C-alpha distance (Angstrom), angle and dihedral (degrees) to the residues before:
residue distance angle dihedral
M1 . . .
S2 3.79 . .
D3 3.80 122.6 .
P4 3.84 108.1 -104.9
D5 3.81 91.0 -150.5
L6 3.80 94.5 60.8
R7 3.80 118.3 100.6
F8 3.80 124.4 -165.8
A9 3.80 127.7 -159.8
P10 3.81 137.6 158.2
A11 3.79 112.3 -97.3
R12 3.79 118.5 -108.8
P13 3.81 125.0 -155.9
E14 3.82 88.8 -110.9
D15 3.83 88.8 60.3
A16 3.81 91.5 62.8
P17 3.85 99.1 88.9
E18 3.80 93.1 51.5
A19 3.80 93.1 44.5
L20 3.79 93.9 48.1
E21 3.81 92.1 47.7
A22 3.82 91.0 49.9
C23 3.81 90.3 50.3
A24 3.82 95.8 44.0
P25 3.85 94.8 106.4
I26 3.82 90.0 56.2
F27 3.79 94.6 43.8
E28 3.81 92.8 48.1
S29 3.80 90.0 77.0
A30 3.83 94.3 35.3
P31 3.83 108.7 38.7
S32 3.80 93.9 167.1
L33 3.81 89.4 56.4
G34 3.79 88.6 51.0
D35 3.81 91.1 52.0
W36 3.82 90.1 50.3
W37 3.81 93.4 51.8
A38 3.81 92.3 42.5
R39 3.79 92.9 58.8
R40 3.80 91.9 49.7
L41 3.78 94.0 46.3
R42 3.79 91.8 51.4
D43 3.80 91.1 50.7
P44 3.84 105.0 21.5
R45 3.84 97.9 159.6
G46 3.79 91.8 -165.9
R47 3.82 95.6 -57.2
V48 3.81 100.1 101.3
L49 3.81 124.0 76.2
L50 3.81 124.5 -165.0
T51 3.81 121.8 -152.8
R52 3.80 120.4 -156.5
D53 3.81 132.3 -174.4
A54 3.81 106.3 -134.6
S55 3.81 91.9 -165.3
R56 3.81 92.3 66.2
P57 3.81 131.2 61.8
S58 3.79 117.8 -96.8
Q59 3.78 122.9 -108.7
A60 3.81 115.5 -97.4
G61 3.77 111.4 -75.8
S62 3.80 92.8 15.7
G63 3.76 118.5 160.7
G64 3.79 95.1 -161.2
P65 3.83 140.9 65.2
G66 3.78 111.4 -91.2
R67 3.79 137.5 -1.3
L68 3.80 117.9 -45.5
V69 3.83 107.2 -117.3
A70 3.83 105.8 165.1
L71 3.81 145.9 11.9
T72 3.80 122.3 -150.9
I73 3.79 129.7 -172.2
V74 3.79 131.9 -175.4
D75 3.79 98.4 -145.4
E76 3.79 118.7 -128.6
R77 3.78 95.9 -134.4
P78 3.84 120.7 91.6
M79 3.80 108.0 -115.8
V80 3.80 106.9 172.9
A81 3.80 139.2 10.5
L82 3.82 121.2 -69.0
D83 3.81 92.0 46.5
G84 3.78 92.4 -65.4
R85 3.77 124.8 -179.6
A86 3.78 134.4 -168.0
A87 3.80 116.1 -108.6
L88 3.79 106.1 -150.9
T89 3.81 120.0 -168.4
L90 3.80 121.9 -171.0
P91 3.84 107.2 -163.0
L92 3.79 116.1 -163.0
A93 3.78 122.9 -131.7
D94 3.80 94.5 -92.2
A95 3.83 98.3 43.0
P96 3.84 113.0 142.6
P97 3.83 117.9 -107.7
G98 3.81 92.5 -117.3
L99 3.80 93.7 57.0
D100 3.83 98.8 109.7
A101 3.79 95.2 50.2
A102 3.80 91.8 45.9
L103 3.81 91.2 50.3
L104 3.82 95.7 54.6
P105 3.83 99.1 86.0
E106 3.80 91.9 38.7
V107 3.80 93.9 52.6
D108 3.81 90.3 44.8
A109 3.80 89.8 54.2
L110 3.80 90.7 49.1
A111 3.80 91.7 48.3
R112 3.80 92.6 49.7
R113 3.80 91.0 52.9
L114 3.80 88.0 54.3
G115 3.81 92.9 47.9
V116 3.82 94.3 -112.2
G117 3.80 119.3 152.6
L118 3.82 100.8 -179.6
L119 3.80 134.1 36.9
T120 3.79 131.1 -165.3
A121 3.79 131.1 -157.9
T122 3.81 122.8 -162.9
I123 3.81 116.3 -158.2
P124 3.84 130.8 -178.8
A125 3.80 110.3 -100.8
P126 3.82 121.6 -140.8
D127 3.79 120.2 -122.9
D128 3.80 93.1 -110.9
G129 3.82 100.1 53.1
D130 3.76 144.5 -44.4
P131 3.80 125.9 -43.3
P132 3.80 119.9 -109.1
C133 3.78 113.0 -79.6
P134 3.84 110.8 -105.6
A135 3.78 116.7 -115.5
G136 3.78 111.7 -81.6
Y137 3.82 95.2 12.3
A138 3.81 134.0 103.8
P139 3.84 127.0 -149.2
L140 3.81 113.1 -93.7
Q141 3.81 108.9 171.0
R142 3.80 144.9 -35.5
L143 3.81 119.4 -115.9
L144 3.79 133.6 -167.3
V145 3.80 118.1 -131.0
V146 3.81 107.0 -136.1
S147 3.80 122.5 -166.5
L148 3.82 115.1 -144.7
P149 3.83 124.8 -162.8
L150 3.80 114.6 -125.4
D151 3.81 96.8 -155.2
Q152 3.79 94.7 86.1
P153 3.82 121.4 163.5
A154 3.79 115.9 -119.8
S155 3.79 114.7 -97.5
A156 3.78 133.9 -172.3
P157 3.81 121.3 -115.0
P158 3.80 119.4 -121.6
E159 3.78 114.1 -78.8
G160 3.79 112.3 -81.4
V161 3.83 95.4 21.5
A162 3.82 128.7 103.7
V163 3.82 122.6 -162.4
A164 3.81 122.1 -162.3
P165 3.84 140.8 151.3
H166 3.79 116.0 -90.9
D167 3.82 128.9 -165.7
G168 3.80 102.3 175.0
G169 3.77 136.5 -82.3
D170 3.81 98.9 114.8
P171 3.84 109.7 86.9
A172 3.80 94.5 -176.3
A173 3.80 92.7 52.7
E174 3.80 91.6 44.9
A175 3.80 91.3 52.1
E176 3.81 89.6 51.6
A177 3.81 90.5 47.2
A178 3.80 90.6 50.3
D179 3.80 92.1 50.9
L180 3.79 91.9 47.9
S181 3.80 92.0 46.9
W182 3.80 92.0 48.8
R183 3.79 92.3 56.7
M184 3.80 89.5 55.8
M185 3.81 93.1 42.2
R186 3.80 91.4 51.1
R187 3.80 90.0 55.2
E188 3.81 89.0 51.9
G189 3.80 90.0 51.7
V190 3.81 101.3 -145.9
W191 3.79 109.8 68.5
P192 3.81 124.1 91.4
R193 3.77 124.0 -119.6
L194 3.80 111.8 -96.0
D195 3.79 123.7 -157.7
G196 3.79 126.8 -152.0
P197 3.84 96.6 -88.9
A198 3.82 91.2 48.4
V199 3.81 91.1 51.3
A200 3.82 90.5 46.0
A201 3.82 89.7 53.4
L202 3.81 91.0 50.9
M203 3.80 90.9 47.6
A204 3.80 90.8 52.9
A205 3.82 93.7 49.7
P206 3.82 111.3 112.3
D207 3.81 91.8 -129.8
S208 3.81 94.7 55.8
L209 3.79 131.9 83.9
W210 3.81 114.6 -173.0
L211 3.79 129.3 -172.4
L212 3.80 122.6 -159.9
A213 3.78 124.6 -163.2
R214 3.81 114.6 -153.1
D215 3.76 131.9 -168.2
A216 3.81 104.0 -116.5
A217 3.81 94.2 -142.8
S218 3.81 100.1 47.5
G219 3.82 102.3 19.8
R220 3.81 88.2 -130.3
V221 3.82 117.9 150.4
V222 3.80 108.3 -112.2
G223 3.81 100.3 166.0
V224 3.81 138.4 32.9
A225 3.80 129.4 -171.2
E226 3.81 127.6 176.6
T227 3.80 127.3 -166.6
S228 3.80 138.3 170.2
P229 3.82 106.6 -146.4
Q230 3.81 94.4 -174.4
M231 3.81 91.6 58.8
G232 3.79 94.2 32.5
F233 3.81 89.3 -123.3
Y234 3.81 120.7 151.1
S235 3.76 94.2 -166.2
M236 3.79 113.9 169.5
M237 3.79 145.0 7.8
A238 3.79 131.0 174.8
I239 3.80 128.5 179.7
A240 3.80 126.4 -166.0
R241 3.79 112.7 -111.0
S242 3.82 89.0 -121.4
H243 3.82 88.2 66.1
W244 3.79 100.3 43.2
G245 3.78 111.2 125.8
T246 3.82 94.5 20.5
G247 3.81 96.7 103.1
L248 3.81 92.6 -108.2
A249 3.81 94.1 121.8
D250 3.81 91.0 51.5
H251 3.81 91.5 47.7
M252 3.82 93.6 48.1
T253 3.81 91.5 48.4
R254 3.79 91.3 53.8
E255 3.80 94.0 42.6
G256 3.79 91.2 48.0
L257 3.80 91.3 53.3
R258 3.83 91.9 45.8
A259 3.81 89.5 50.3
M260 3.81 90.9 49.9
A261 3.80 90.0 53.3
A262 3.81 90.1 49.4
R263 3.82 88.8 53.5
G264 3.80 91.8 55.0
A265 3.82 102.7 -93.1
T266 3.80 113.1 157.3
H267 3.81 96.1 -167.6
A268 3.80 139.9 5.7
F269 3.77 134.2 -146.2
S270 3.78 138.7 165.3
L271 3.81 136.2 -161.7
V272 3.80 115.7 -126.7
R273 3.79 133.3 177.9
P274 3.82 109.5 -113.3
G275 3.83 89.2 -126.3
N276 3.82 94.4 54.0
A277 3.79 94.9 98.5
A278 3.82 94.1 166.1
S279 3.80 93.1 56.6
L280 3.79 93.1 44.9
K281 3.81 90.9 49.6
L282 3.80 91.3 48.3
Q283 3.78 93.4 50.2
A284 3.80 92.1 45.1
R285 3.81 88.4 60.6
A286 3.82 87.1 58.4
G287 3.81 90.7 52.6
A288 3.80 98.5 -95.9
A289 3.77 122.4 162.2
P290 3.84 128.3 -169.9
T291 3.81 109.1 -116.9
G292 3.79 101.5 179.1
A293 3.78 144.1 -44.4
M294 3.79 138.1 -91.5
M295 3.77 130.7 -155.7
M296 3.80 118.3 -143.7
F297 3.80 118.4 -150.2
A298 3.81 128.3 -174.1
R299 3.78 137.0 -159.5
K300 3.78 135.6 -179.7
V301 3.79 115.5 -120.3
P302 3.82 108.9 -121.1
Q303 3.77 110.2 -119.2
P304 3.83 121.3 -142.8
A305 3.78 114.5 -100.2
M306 3.79 116.2 -101.4
A307 3.80 114.4 -109.1
């Protein structure tokens, strides 16, 4: 049963100061997370939902009825097949216990407006098992949270390969990067297929930092790495089979982390399937250490019945 005192409304840019002040205790220990939310609150474009408790007084300077108790965003990046997106909720310290259940229909309505058919939720997993499945979701997969040091020594790429940042503007290279990424994503089993224009759009996003490795003789893309320095997320790497075992993956991991540090990242982490021994071994060579686990859940967004 939903809480009758909760009020939901799309965030407006003028709501950003109040929301950021209310979240300051959370962001104090995670400044990159605060930067990520700040950018979305200042330009929400219909993707951010604010939840208020009408039974409690508003924070100072509030523009809405009741105390702000949670922020929710349907992220713009595809996360799983069927055009899935991540629904991220940031509950404040005094959020009511029935918040998640009350949010379900509101987040579904937001997702439908954005054309999203599937949502995921990723929740920290305890050491002794998996967390309870959120209402309306089903378990998808368990992931390890791996911490990666940013202070990487410089390393040379394999002979005949050049690695450099890329932010779009080369359709042929982006199509090759998309094909290479898809082969890796297909092995992982949860990511959607991305074409060249979709990859180009991700490369041009202000939150993303992409590295491409090219064969010097042919110009062909033989390696792809994606990071998000503002969140500290090292999110994806794919290497062409022709360059497995050459040290390219190790070099791109180190260069990606160095590039994140140069862009202002204060920490770095990645999410890895426990069974992905190759990725865990690769990251261990860069000084990585597992720091915990996450459980990913998924749910289909109910679509309105046809008249």
